[in-house]
C-alpha positions in Angstrom: -40.3 28.6 7.0 -40.1 26.1 4.1 -36.7 26.3 2.4 -37.1 24.8 -1.0 -33.3 24.8 -1.7 -32.6 22.1 0.9 -34.8 19.0 1.0 -34.4 16.8 4.1 -34.8 13.7 1.9 -31.3 14.3 0.6 -30.0 13.1 4.0 -32.0 9.8 3.9 -30.0 6.6 3.2 -31.6 6.5 -0.3 -30.7 10.1 -1.0 -27.5 11.2 -2.6 -25.9 12.9 0.5 -27.1 10.2 2.9 -25.6 7.4 0.7 -22.2 9.1 0.7 -22.3 9.7 4.5 -23.1 6.0 5.1 -20.4 5.0 2.6 -17.7 7.2 4.2 -18.8 6.0 7.6 -18.4 2.3 6.6 -14.9 3.0 5.3 -13.9 4.9 8.4 -15.4 2.1 10.7 -13.5 -0.5 8.7 -10.2 1.2 9.0 -10.6 1.8 12.7 -11.5 -1.9 13.1 -8.4 -2.9 11.2 -6.1 -0.6 13.3 -7.6 -1.5 16.6 -8.0 -5.3 16.3 -5.3 -6.3 13.8 -2.5 -3.9 13.8 -2.2 -3.6 17.6 -1.9 -7.4 17.9 1.1 -7.6 15.6 4.5 -8.0 17.4 6.6 -5.5 15.4 9.6 -4.3 17.4 11.5 -1.1 16.5 15.1 -1.3 15.5 16.3 -0.1 18.9 14.0 -2.5 20.7 15.2 -5.5 18.8 18.8 -4.4 19.3 18.2 -4.1 23.1 16.6 -7.6 23.2 19.6 -9.1 21.3 22.0 -7.4 23.8 20.0 -8.8 26.7 20.2 -12.3 25.2 24.0 -12.0 24.8 24.4 -10.7 28.3 22.3 -13.6 29.6 24.4 -16.1 27.6 27.6 -14.6 29.2 26.1 -14.9 32.7 25.2 -18.5 32.1 28.7 -19.2 30.7 30.3 -17.8 33.9 28.1 -20.1 36.0 29.3 -23.2 34.1 33.0 -22.8 33.2 34.6 -25.6 31.1 
């Protein structure tokens, strides 16, 4: 049952395949960490959302101006 074409030592961290698996895993973990903890905390609004917020501010200014006429 010994298959000489595939050696299990290739999958160890010091082996060629094991090193690349660890390296790709570290890159994947780093990118997931970046997207989960840094990108989600940014306050980037879409164009429509910023337009809606500006319209709400203008409507609020008009309501306040009606309360205090000159």
